[in-house]
Steps between C-alpha positions, in 0.01 A plus 500: 500500500764759600870488404746584779862609468729570795714812518629756751518867588760695697440679829829670581755227432266215595298302246139402567318225305227607258245281323389614154150369422355529149146424385358528146132592466261557208594657170545860611848629423607641840791470743427568867769491767426504874701446818657842574726532194710815465535691173784279372296184566193654335707564189586129490175450308632676191849350526364146534253540216757643257776256603272201440401626156861571398601153625239347266291380791122528508367770729143407599247766395275437797430663833819440700484543878840494672518496881820556694472333841518580786288804433620707798862537380583761238677343199777716355724491195497298179589164666163353417501527118627144446278323755193685369589388147560143625159485670326633187683246283404218737138614509484515120657153463833607349702342783408236760362654821659218702844647423412808705477297821807528723653758265568866575516731197622859471600729218436828320395464138605720213253558218689250285470227765857535626561491876667778694679446836314560824593636844527281808566164332706374796224580748243331274712186469547474877129549558419235236725250678346579838149447360573165339503593132696255285567728204563870436478652152624854444705708250836348407690804631371425853572125498854523641401688814179299554677165467644525853165395651504140622254234379363716215581444133558839338436540128601815317312573178526784250152521347137412555515225238768322707248458781243348264754263348633393843154427636411307186796267545766643266859398574799724558386665826733426791503650852769758568786381721619750759869576541639389836662734749827309454513614137495865600839669545562798725376802301749741349402840637755683286646687800736401781638644822848468351401808295487707819811679621523571870181516712600188696289609795189532282559166327542335840165646612327379182650154553335497842175620342511218243590234758222584745235667284552839667391839365764770451518877446805658336575869538766681304570775246416465130748281315610303806380173347176432690307387191796296379515318834126434514475367143755230582320368807309227308835359384587390854158363592461119493347348184122475509361168624225339291222610734636857500526501121136393475394781737691762300369369167141505628530869586658599169264285297190641674632849429536429128882475507587161355842341472503491120361147488803371693301374798583583859698809603830406664648847538465690827280805432647848524239777489588869502187718464538872431429728795193636318332155507148496642376318809335226289812459284727440800273321746241349265136573433282647229138431413591140426789460749838424347834437674712809567875541488548361850328176390686493168817506715388187691804285590722773358586865553286816505729799448365846580748752362456857627281355774397832663361615164231230505154609607466475879184287470682252275786460748266462796305233312816287493506463878255211520644300204853534640379353828265227370648422153152528343285780359125497554289706258137540605226578247121493521474181296789309658820518700821393327829405667828518310834358625766764569800325654785712371807688617446877501805706408458876527738770384502867587724807490613659829306814402290628206807632312702190589819678609461506877821378668712527186816708565544585132145624440281721716148402594252765383211371712418654836489281813120534503472377141741212571297398805176512303658287227617231743166495683317393184582144605305448820634347820273192485626425147863551605439255785424232238833555325770292665816643344576872470827577329697792365636471146773764457616629164838361400784735414653497153825341621301221664303435182815491289704282730266245651493140378164338413292382792405148605291308244132440563547122478730500803260717702205284393671187631517655848138616473383151399685342793348752742152429366554127537570558870177700524304226324627245751394730784173647370374271225502502121492840331519699823761763582604692810333818377160329529541359852206555734559657846455165672763342274743783574478430872533124455765484228730791588614444859742765624787472743522740792766702315278530189195592707691774677637638172155506338345659809759776493457560125123508531511761777749715311321487164141472628400194297132418452386143570486432126855629444622297798366180340639592159848549643484150643391360162783679318750375759369147448563536124851632562568197719367270225738660250781442751389134529450513877194391693518743791446874447800684641568858605687574174191397301276725708745789467496473121120482500474809722728705278244471221249684723713772657486766230122517481440476871734781600 
């Protein structure tokens, strides 16, 4: 007879089912593990043995053979400590083997038998529901996020002995109840656009970016407020829907960044990697592929400050994710796809010293150096950025005299209304910035006056086909903010002005 416990392993952010099989043979004291375990899984043998002893459970001094099936998938991390211990306990008669049926078990054991939280609990719970498991047992700190899975009872336990007592019929173990989306208030981001003085043109552009999911690039001298503007963009984005919250939580959980036992993440991500960040850190990758910053910004904002200072290869690697909203990382063993549907906000100085165009300070960089600096962001990448805007430095009198700007709540109301119009037109969760070429032609009809204006602007500014489509998408968003169904010449003119500086 062989005892079987069901568990999981992570590949990227996806969970795959694993069966832990344990057999006891003879009287030889040995512990053999097969099934492509990595070093962390191999070390489970010592953790399980010591945890069982310190929990006053009998560890069988026999030849233990543990197989992790399927055998062609590499098992990584300490997820499998608890299911291995459960299978050994069932095989040695310390808990009923029938309790293992229909139950998925995960958890890392400490030497004292206590359970430590795991990565990817949300993904595991969803996979368990899809595969018909009735019960999921995992560390108590992961119960809140895992409880969102439908049709699966989630039990959070704190020690190995809890598992034994539960399976042997002890009372006091109740499934965790997930908090509903209605109970979640709009997050307090701690910042607001009312903090910003002036820069109305930039705030208007970022409102358009938030409403339609458009990428933006801000150029201006140091101290103009580019970072301040970007950091407040999440405050005007609509609250996360339940399905979006689950997607974001899956990414963070798989990357080892848990929400402090509070369950799902309801705050729009804002990621701002340093310009020295590596290719794998920004895009994703590594020996065992992990999500990068662009995936950690899923459904939120990826802010690249000092954008030209990023490695050219890193910037070029963003081209495909910005177009497709996913990142694909290929390795010899497998290919992993991470979601990457975010708004890219870039910031740069007008020149390396930052003073070009300022009347009160002289630029010390030569025209050649300035040109080389600007060319660090390639044309194909610039084509994927819808809004290009200048952010001038405010004068002292302006800073002293200006009243606070419009509050983020008021701007967010307009953004939410614009997105509701897009949902009615495109479907749930879709925005103008993600429209396909066919949808652009079908959903943005132009009058003869608009067609003539766009034809003239395209000839004057030499738009590429991609830029041409992006102008139409931005104009559609501007029309949605204006609460009109037909794109008008004024909307196209505003969309074109966000391209003029770069195309000249």
